[in-house]
C-alpha positions as a Markdown table, in Angstrom:
| # | Residue | x | y | z |
|---|---|---|---|---|
| 1 | Met | 110.9 | 101.8 | 84.9 |
| 2 | Lys | 109.9 | 105.3 | 84.0 |
| 3 | Leu | 108.8 | 107.8 | 86.7 |
| 4 | Ile | 107.0 | 111.1 | 86.0 |
| 5 | Ile | 107.4 | 113.9 | 88.5 |
| 6 | Asp | 105.5 | 117.2 | 88.7 |
| 7 | Ala | 108.4 | 119.6 | 88.9 |
| 8 | Met | 106.1 | 122.6 | 89.7 |
| 9 | Gly | 104.1 | 121.2 | 92.6 |
| 10 | Gly | 105.0 | 121.9 | 96.2 |
| 11 | Asp | 106.1 | 124.7 | 98.5 |
| 12 | His | 109.7 | 124.4 | 97.4 |
| 13 | Ala | 109.3 | 123.8 | 93.7 |
| 14 | Pro | 111.0 | 123.6 | 91.3 |
| 15 | Leu | 114.4 | 123.7 | 93.0 |
| 16 | Glu | 113.9 | 121.0 | 95.7 |
| 17 | Ile | 111.8 | 118.9 | 93.4 |
| 18 | Val | 114.4 | 118.9 | 90.7 |
| 19 | Lys | 117.3 | 118.4 | 93.1 |
| 20 | Gly | 115.6 | 115.3 | 94.7 |
| 21 | Ala | 114.5 | 114.0 | 91.3 |
| 22 | Leu | 118.1 | 114.1 | 90.0 |
| 23 | Gln | 119.4 | 112.5 | 93.2 |
| 24 | Gly | 116.8 | 109.8 | 92.9 |
| 25 | Gln | 117.4 | 109.1 | 89.2 |
| 26 | Lys | 121.1 | 108.7 | 89.9 |
| 27 | Arg | 120.4 | 106.3 | 92.8 |
| 28 | Leu | 117.7 | 104.2 | 91.2 |
| 29 | Gly | 118.8 | 104.3 | 87.5 |
| 30 | Val | 115.2 | 104.8 | 86.3 |
| 31 | Glu | 114.0 | 106.9 | 83.4 |
| 32 | Leu | 112.7 | 110.2 | 84.5 |
| 33 | Val | 110.3 | 112.8 | 83.0 |
| 34 | Leu | 109.9 | 116.2 | 84.7 |
| 35 | Thr | 106.7 | 118.0 | 83.8 |
| 36 | Gly | 106.7 | 121.8 | 84.0 |
| 37 | Asp | 108.3 | 125.0 | 82.7 |
| 38 | Glu | 111.5 | 123.9 | 80.9 |
| 39 | Ala | 113.4 | 127.1 | 81.6 |
| 40 | Ala | 112.6 | 127.0 | 85.3 |
| 41 | Ile | 113.5 | 123.3 | 85.6 |
| 42 | Met | 116.8 | 123.9 | 83.8 |
| 43 | Asp | 117.6 | 126.9 | 86.0 |
| 44 | Ala | 117.0 | 124.7 | 89.1 |
| 45 | Ala | 119.2 | 122.0 | 87.6 |
| 46 | Lys | 122.0 | 124.5 | 87.1 |
| 47 | Val | 121.7 | 125.5 | 90.8 |
| 48 | Cys | 122.3 | 121.9 | 91.6 |
| 49 | Gly | 125.4 | 121.9 | 89.4 |
| 50 | Val | 123.9 | 120.2 | 86.4 |
| 51 | Glu | 124.3 | 122.0 | 83.1 |
| 52 | Thr | 123.1 | 119.2 | 80.9 |
| 53 | Leu | 120.4 | 116.7 | 82.0 |
| 54 | Pro | 121.9 | 113.2 | 82.4 |
| 55 | Ala | 120.9 | 110.3 | 80.1 |
| 56 | Gly | 117.4 | 109.0 | 80.9 |
| 57 | Val | 116.1 | 112.4 | 82.2 |
| 58 | Ser | 113.8 | 114.5 | 80.0 |
| 59 | Ile | 111.4 | 117.4 | 80.4 |
| 60 | Arg | 107.8 | 117.6 | 79.2 |
| 61 | His | 107.4 | 121.4 | 78.9 |
| 62 | Thr | 104.1 | 122.8 | 80.2 |
| 63 | Thr | 103.0 | 126.4 | 80.4 |
| 64 | Glu | 100.8 | 126.3 | 83.5 |
| 65 | Glu | 100.9 | 124.9 | 87.1 |
| 66 | Val | 98.3 | 124.0 | 89.7 |
| 67 | Thr | 98.5 | 126.2 | 92.8 |
| 68 | Met | 97.1 | 125.6 | 96.3 |
| 69 | His | 94.5 | 128.3 | 95.6 |
| 70 | Asp | 93.0 | 126.6 | 92.5 |
| 71 | Asp | 89.7 | 125.0 | 92.7 |
| 72 | Pro | 90.3 | 121.3 | 92.4 |
| 73 | Ala | 86.9 | 120.7 | 90.7 |
| 74 | Thr | 87.6 | 123.1 | 87.8 |
| 75 | Val | 91.4 | 123.5 | 87.6 |
| 76 | Phe | 92.0 | 120.8 | 84.9 |
| 77 | Arg | 89.3 | 122.4 | 82.6 |
| 78 | Arg | 90.8 | 125.9 | 83.1 |
| 79 | Lys | 94.5 | 124.8 | 83.0 |
| 80 | Lys | 94.7 | 122.2 | 80.4 |
| 81 | Asp | 98.5 | 122.5 | 80.1 |
| 82 | Ser | 99.4 | 122.3 | 83.8 |
| 83 | Ser | 102.4 | 120.2 | 85.0 |
| 84 | Met | 100.1 | 118.1 | 87.1 |
| 85 | Gly | 97.5 | 117.5 | 84.5 |
| 86 | Val | 100.0 | 116.7 | 81.8 |
| 87 | Gly | 101.7 | 114.2 | 84.1 |
| 88 | Leu | 98.5 | 112.4 | 84.9 |
| 89 | Thr | 97.5 | 112.3 | 81.2 |
| 90 | Met | 100.9 | 110.7 | 80.4 |
| 91 | Met | 100.0 | 108.1 | 83.0 |
| 92 | Lys | 96.6 | 107.5 | 81.4 |
| 93 | Asn | 98.4 | 107.0 | 78.1 |
| 94 | Asn | 100.8 | 104.5 | 79.6 |
| 95 | Glu | 103.8 | 106.8 | 79.1 |
| 96 | Gly | 105.1 | 106.2 | 82.6 |
| 97 | Asp | 105.0 | 103.7 | 85.5 |
| 98 | Ser | 104.4 | 106.0 | 88.4 |
| 99 | Phe | 103.5 | 109.7 | 88.9 |
| 100 | Ile | 104.6 | 111.9 | 91.8 |
| 101 | Ser | 103.4 | 115.3 | 92.8 |
| 102 | Ala | 103.9 | 117.5 | 95.9 |
| 103 | Gly | 101.1 | 119.8 | 94.7 |
| 104 | Ser | 97.6 | 120.3 | 95.9 |
| 105 | Thr | 96.1 | 117.1 | 97.4 |
| 106 | Gly | 92.6 | 118.0 | 96.4 |
| 107 | Ala | 93.6 | 118.7 | 92.8 |
| 108 | Leu | 95.8 | 115.6 | 92.6 |
| 109 | Leu | 92.9 | 113.4 | 93.8 |
| 110 | Thr | 90.5 | 115.1 | 91.4 |
| 111 | Gly | 92.9 | 114.7 | 88.5 |
| 112 | Ala | 93.7 | 111.1 | 89.4 |
| 113 | Thr | 90.0 | 110.4 | 89.5 |
| 114 | Leu | 89.0 | 112.2 | 86.3 |
| 115 | Ile | 92.1 | 111.5 | 84.2 |
| 116 | Thr | 93.6 | 108.2 | 85.3 |
| 117 | Lys | 90.3 | 106.9 | 86.7 |
| 118 | Arg | 89.5 | 104.9 | 89.8 |
| 119 | Val | 89.6 | 101.1 | 90.0 |
| 120 | Arg | 86.2 | 99.8 | 88.9 |
| 121 | Gly | 84.0 | 99.4 | 92.0 |
| 122 | Ile | 85.9 | 101.9 | 94.2 |
| 123 | Arg | 83.8 | 104.9 | 95.1 |
| 124 | Arg | 86.5 | 107.1 | 96.5 |
| 125 | Ala | 90.3 | 106.8 | 96.3 |
| 126 | Ala | 92.1 | 107.4 | 99.6 |
| 127 | Met | 95.5 | 108.0 | 101.0 |
| 128 | Ala | 96.8 | 105.3 | 103.3 |
| 129 | Pro | 100.2 | 106.0 | 104.8 |
| 130 | Val | 101.8 | 103.4 | 107.1 |
| 131 | Ile | 102.5 | 105.1 | 110.4 |
| 132 | Pro | 104.8 | 103.8 | 113.2 |
| 133 | Thr | 103.3 | 102.5 | 116.4 |
| 134 | Val | 104.7 | 101.3 | 119.7 |
| 135 | Thr | 104.3 | 97.7 | 118.5 |
| 136 | Gly | 105.1 | 98.1 | 114.8 |
| 137 | Lys | 103.1 | 99.8 | 112.1 |
| 138 | Ala | 99.5 | 100.7 | 111.2 |
| 139 | Val | 97.7 | 101.8 | 108.0 |
| 140 | Leu | 95.9 | 105.2 | 108.4 |
| 141 | Ile | 93.1 | 105.6 | 105.9 |
| 142 | Asp | 92.2 | 108.3 | 104.9 |
| 143 | Cys | 94.8 | 110.9 | 105.8 |
| 144 | Gly | 93.6 | 113.8 | 103.7 |
| 145 | Ala | 92.1 | 112.9 | 100.3 |
| 146 | Asn | 88.5 | 113.1 | 101.5 |
| 147 | Ala | 87.8 | 115.7 | 104.1 |
| 148 | Glu | 84.1 | 115.0 | 104.1 |
| 149 | Cys | 82.9 | 111.4 | 104.1 |
| 150 | Thr | 79.8 | 109.3 | 104.3 |
| 151 | Ala | 79.5 | 106.2 | 106.5 |
| 152 | Glu | 79.6 | 104.1 | 103.3 |
| 153 | Tyr | 82.9 | 105.7 | 102.4 |
| 154 | Leu | 84.4 | 104.8 | 105.8 |
| 155 | Val | 83.3 | 101.2 | 105.3 |
| 156 | Gln | 85.0 | 101.0 | 102.0 |
| 157 | Phe | 88.1 | 102.5 | 103.5 |
| 158 | Ala | 88.0 | 99.7 | 106.1 |
| 159 | Tyr | 88.0 | 97.1 | 103.3 |
| 160 | Leu | 90.7 | 98.9 | 101.3 |
| 161 | Gly | 92.9 | 99.4 | 104.4 |
| 162 | Ser | 92.5 | 95.8 | 105.4 |
| 163 | Phe | 93.5 | 94.6 | 102.0 |
| 164 | Tyr | 96.4 | 97.0 | 101.9 |
| 165 | Ala | 97.7 | 95.7 | 105.3 |
| 166 | Lys | 97.4 | 92.2 | 104.1 |
| 167 | Ser | 99.1 | 92.8 | 100.8 |
| 168 | Met | 101.8 | 95.3 | 101.7 |
| 169 | Leu | 102.5 | 94.6 | 105.4 |
| 170 | Gly | 101.9 | 90.8 | 105.3 |
| 171 | Leu | 99.3 | 90.7 | 108.0 |
| 172 | Glu | 97.0 | 87.7 | 107.8 |
| 173 | Asn | 94.0 | 89.1 | 109.7 |
| 174 | Pro | 94.6 | 92.9 | 110.3 |
| 175 | Arg | 92.7 | 94.4 | 113.2 |
| 176 | Val | 90.5 | 97.3 | 111.8 |
| 177 | Ala | 89.3 | 100.1 | 114.1 |
| 178 | Leu | 87.3 | 103.3 | 113.7 |
| 179 | Leu | 89.1 | 106.4 | 115.0 |
| 180 | Asn | 86.9 | 108.1 | 117.5 |
| 181 | Ile | 86.8 | 110.1 | 120.8 |
| 182 | Gly | 86.0 | 107.0 | 122.8 |
| 183 | Thr | 85.5 | 103.3 | 122.5 |
| 184 | Glu | 81.8 | 103.1 | 123.2 |
| 185 | Pro | 79.5 | 102.5 | 120.1 |
| 186 | Glu | 77.5 | 105.7 | 120.8 |
| 187 | Lys | 80.6 | 107.9 | 120.8 |
| 188 | Gly | 81.3 | 110.5 | 118.1 |
| 189 | Thr | 79.2 | 112.3 | 115.6 |
| 190 | Asp | 76.4 | 110.9 | 113.4 |
| 191 | Leu | 79.1 | 109.8 | 110.9 |
| 192 | Gln | 81.0 | 107.7 | 113.4 |
| 193 | Arg | 77.9 | 106.2 | 115.0 |
| 194 | Glu | 76.5 | 105.2 | 111.6 |
| 195 | Ala | 79.8 | 103.9 | 110.4 |
| 196 | Tyr | 80.2 | 101.8 | 113.6 |
| 197 | Gly | 76.9 | 100.1 | 112.9 |
| 198 | Leu | 77.8 | 99.3 | 109.3 |
| 199 | Leu | 81.3 | 98.1 | 110.2 |
| 200 | Ser | 80.0 | 95.9 | 112.9 |
| 201 | Ala | 77.8 | 94.1 | 110.3 |
| 202 | Ala | 80.5 | 94.0 | 107.6 |
| 203 | Lys | 81.8 | 90.7 | 106.5 |
| 204 | Asp | 85.4 | 89.6 | 105.8 |
| 205 | Ile | 87.1 | 92.3 | 107.9 |
| 206 | Asn | 88.3 | 92.0 | 111.5 |
| 207 | Phe | 86.5 | 95.0 | 112.9 |
| 208 | Ile | 87.4 | 95.5 | 116.6 |
| 209 | Gly | 85.4 | 98.7 | 117.3 |
| 210 | Asn | 86.3 | 102.3 | 118.0 |
| 211 | Ile | 89.7 | 103.4 | 119.0 |
| 212 | Glu | 91.1 | 106.6 | 120.4 |
| 213 | Ala | 94.2 | 108.1 | 118.8 |
| 214 | Lys | 96.4 | 107.5 | 121.8 |
| 215 | Glu | 95.6 | 103.7 | 121.7 |
| 216 | Ala | 96.1 | 103.6 | 118.0 |
| 217 | Val | 99.6 | 105.0 | 118.3 |
| 218 | Lys | 100.3 | 102.4 | 121.0 |
| 219 | Gly | 99.5 | 99.6 | 118.5 |
| 220 | Gly | 95.9 | 98.9 | 119.4 |
| 221 | Cys | 95.0 | 98.1 | 115.8 |
| 222 | Asp | 96.5 | 97.5 | 112.4 |
| 223 | Val | 94.2 | 99.7 | 110.3 |
| 224 | Ile | 92.9 | 103.1 | 111.5 |
| 225 | Val | 89.8 | 104.1 | 109.6 |
| 226 | Cys | 88.7 | 107.8 | 109.6 |
| 227 | Asp | 87.6 | 110.7 | 107.4 |
| 228 | Gly | 90.4 | 112.6 | 105.7 |
| 229 | Phe | 90.1 | 115.6 | 107.9 |
| 230 | Ser | 90.6 | 113.6 | 111.1 |
| 231 | Gly | 93.3 | 111.5 | 109.6 |
| 232 | Asn | 95.3 | 114.5 | 108.4 |
| 233 | Val | 95.1 | 116.1 | 111.8 |
| 234 | Met | 96.3 | 112.8 | 113.4 |
| 235 | Leu | 99.1 | 112.4 | 110.9 |
| 236 | Lys | 100.4 | 116.0 | 111.3 |
| 237 | Thr | 100.1 | 115.8 | 115.1 |
| 238 | Ile | 102.3 | 112.7 | 115.0 |
| 239 | Glu | 104.8 | 114.5 | 112.8 |
| 240 | Gly | 104.7 | 117.6 | 115.1 |
| 241 | Val | 105.2 | 115.6 | 118.3 |
| 242 | Gly | 108.2 | 113.9 | 116.7 |
| 243 | Ser | 109.7 | 117.3 | 115.9 |
| 244 | Phe | 108.9 | 118.7 | 119.3 |
| 245 | Ala | 110.4 | 115.6 | 121.1 |
| 246 | Gly | 113.6 | 115.8 | 119.0 |
| 247 | Ser | 114.0 | 119.5 | 119.8 |
| 248 | Ala | 113.3 | 119.0 | 123.5 |
| 249 | Leu | 115.7 | 116.1 | 123.9 |
| 250 | Lys | 118.4 | 118.1 | 122.0 |
| 251 | Gly | 118.0 | 120.9 | 124.6 |
| 252 | Ile | 118.3 | 118.5 | 127.5 |
| 253 | Phe | 121.4 | 116.8 | 126.1 |
| 254 | Lys | 123.2 | 120.2 | 125.6 |
| 255 | Lys | 122.9 | 121.2 | 129.3 |
| 256 | Asn | 126.3 | 120.2 | 130.5 |
| 257 | Leu | 129.3 | 117.9 | 129.8 |
| 258 | Leu | 127.6 | 114.8 | 131.4 |
| 259 | Thr | 124.5 | 115.2 | 129.3 |
| 260 | Lys | 126.6 | 115.7 | 126.2 |
| 261 | Ile | 128.4 | 112.4 | 126.9 |
| 262 | Ala | 125.1 | 110.7 | 127.4 |
| 263 | Ala | 123.9 | 112.1 | 124.1 |
| 264 | Leu | 126.7 | 110.4 | 122.3 |
| 265 | Leu | 125.7 | 107.0 | 123.8 |
| 266 | Val | 122.0 | 107.3 | 122.9 |
| 267 | Met | 122.3 | 109.2 | 119.6 |
| 268 | Pro | 121.9 | 106.2 | 117.3 |
| 269 | Gly | 118.6 | 105.4 | 119.0 |
| 270 | Leu | 117.4 | 109.0 | 119.0 |
| 271 | Asn | 118.2 | 109.3 | 115.3 |
| 272 | Ala | 116.3 | 106.1 | 114.5 |
| 273 | Phe | 113.3 | 107.5 | 116.5 |
| 274 | Lys | 113.5 | 110.8 | 114.7 |
| 275 | Ala | 113.6 | 109.1 | 111.3 |
| 276 | Met | 110.4 | 107.1 | 112.1 |
| 277 | Leu | 108.4 | 110.3 | 112.4 |
| 278 | Asp | 110.2 | 112.4 | 109.7 |
| 279 | Pro | 107.9 | 112.9 | 106.7 |
| 280 | Asn | 110.9 | 113.5 | 104.5 |
| 281 | Lys | 112.1 | 109.9 | 105.3 |
| 282 | Val | 108.7 | 108.6 | 104.2 |
| 283 | Gly | 108.6 | 110.5 | 101.0 |
| 284 | Gly | 105.0 | 110.0 | 99.7 |
| 285 | Thr | 101.8 | 108.2 | 100.0 |
| 286 | Ala | 100.0 | 106.3 | 97.2 |
| 287 | Phe | 96.4 | 106.9 | 96.3 |
| 288 | Ile | 94.6 | 103.6 | 97.1 |
| 289 | Gly | 91.8 | 102.9 | 94.6 |
| 290 | Val | 93.3 | 104.7 | 91.6 |
| 291 | Ser | 93.9 | 102.6 | 88.4 |
| 292 | Lys | 97.5 | 103.9 | 88.0 |
| 293 | Pro | 100.3 | 104.4 | 90.5 |
| 294 | Val | 99.9 | 108.0 | 91.7 |
| 295 | Leu | 101.8 | 109.2 | 94.8 |
| 296 | Lys | 101.3 | 112.4 | 96.8 |
| 297 | Ala | 104.4 | 113.8 | 98.3 |
| 298 | His | 104.2 | 116.2 | 101.3 |
| 299 | Gly | 103.5 | 119.8 | 100.3 |
| 300 | Ser | 106.7 | 121.0 | 102.0 |
| 301 | Ser | 108.8 | 118.2 | 100.5 |
| 302 | Asn | 112.5 | 118.8 | 100.2 |
| 303 | Ala | 115.0 | 117.0 | 98.0 |
| 304 | Glu | 115.3 | 114.1 | 100.4 |
| 305 | Ala | 111.5 | 113.6 | 100.5 |
| 306 | Ile | 111.3 | 113.5 | 96.6 |
| 307 | Glu | 114.1 | 111.0 | 96.4 |
| 308 | Asn | 112.4 | 108.8 | 99.0 |
| 309 | Ala | 109.1 | 109.2 | 97.2 |
| 310 | Met | 110.8 | 107.9 | 94.0 |
| 311 | Val | 111.9 | 104.8 | 96.0 |
| 312 | Gln | 108.3 | 104.3 | 97.1 |
| 313 | Ala | 107.0 | 104.9 | 93.6 |
| 314 | Val | 109.2 | 102.2 | 92.1 |
| 315 | Ser | 108.3 | 99.8 | 94.9 |
| 316 | Phe | 104.6 | 100.4 | 94.5 |
| 317 | Ala | 104.7 | 100.0 | 90.7 |
| 318 | Glu | 106.6 | 96.8 | 91.0 |
| 319 | Ser | 104.4 | 95.3 | 93.7 |
| 320 | Gly | 101.5 | 94.6 | 91.4 |
| 321 | Phe | 99.2 | 96.0 | 94.1 |
| 322 | Ile | 96.8 | 97.7 | 91.6 |
| 323 | Ala | 96.2 | 94.5 | 89.7 |
| 324 | Gln | 95.5 | 92.8 | 93.0 |
| 325 | Met | 93.2 | 95.7 | 94.0 |
| 326 | Glu | 91.2 | 95.4 | 90.8 |
| 327 | Gln | 90.6 | 91.7 | 91.5 |
| 328 | Tyr | 89.7 | 92.5 | 95.1 |
| 329 | Ala | 87.3 | 95.3 | 94.1 |
| 330 | Ala | 85.7 | 93.0 | 91.6 |
| 331 | Ser | 85.1 | 90.4 | 94.3 |
| 332 | Leu | 83.5 | 93.0 | 96.6 |
| 333 | Thr | 81.2 | 94.1 | 93.8 |
| 334 | Ala | 80.2 | 90.5 | 93.0 |
| 335 | Gly | 79.4 | 89.9 | 96.6 |
| 336 | Glu | 77.0 | 92.9 | 96.9 |
C-alpha cells in the first residue's frame, strides 16, 4: 500500500502534515510519498526529531503550492508543479493507492475531477462524511464539495449516499432524507422543492421526505442529502457544539471538590463523547464519485488528524468501494 500526501496543504503545513505522516507511516507500515518543497519537508521532519527519512518514505519535490486564495478553476493550469497537482497526477498514473490533502477543498475537487477523473456516469463528486447521531451514524452528502447545486445533483447525491450507506455501513435499506427547514413538501427554496419532487419519484432509494437538522442528529434518517453549503454549515455546527459542550462541562466539573470527584467518575464517557465530535479523530473524508481514492483532510488538521486520515485512506483503498461504485453508476446509466 502506497499513500501520497500533499505536505504543503492545510493551515499547519508542512510541520503538522509531516509529523502526522511520519506517525502514520510508523503505525501502518505503508509506503509514503510526500509531495512538496523538499527543503521545507526536511526542516519539518527535523523539528520532529527525524534527521533521515525512514525506509519507505520519500519526497516528490515540487516548486509550487495551492493556496486558499487560488482560483480552483485555473490553479492547475497556472501552477503545473504544485504539491496537490503532482500528487493527483501520480494517482492518475497509478503511482499510489490513495491521496490525502488538507488544502483547498475547491481546488482538490477540481483537480480530482480534471486529473484523476470522475467515475463514468457521475455528474459531480461529493464529500460524504459519516456523522454521529443519537441512534448511531448517518451519511451527510454533500458537506462542502459543491456549494451550488441543481435538483438533479441532489438526486444523484441521494443515490450515492444510499449506496455508500449500504456498502460502508452495512445498512440494507437506508432511509434517505432531504435536509430542509421543515418537513412539509413545500418548505425551502426552489432547489429543495424541486429536489423533493424528483426524489419522491425516484426509484430504488428509500426516500422518507424532508428532515430538519435537529431530527437528523437525533437519528431520523441514515442519509442526509443537501447542497455543499448547507452540509458544511451543519457539519461545522456539530463540531462547534461538541467543542462548546466539552468546554462548558469542563467548567462545571471544576467548580468544587464534589464536582471534581464526579468528573473522575464520568470522564471515560465524556472523553468518548468528545471523540465522536472531534474532526481530528475522523481525519478525512473521501470524494465519492472520483475514480481514484482521494481524501480531503480538514483544513486545520493537526498531526493526529493526518495520521487518522491515513488510516481512513488505507481502509478506503482496500474496501474496493470505487470498483463497486463504477458498477453501480453503470447500472444507473443503463436504467435511464
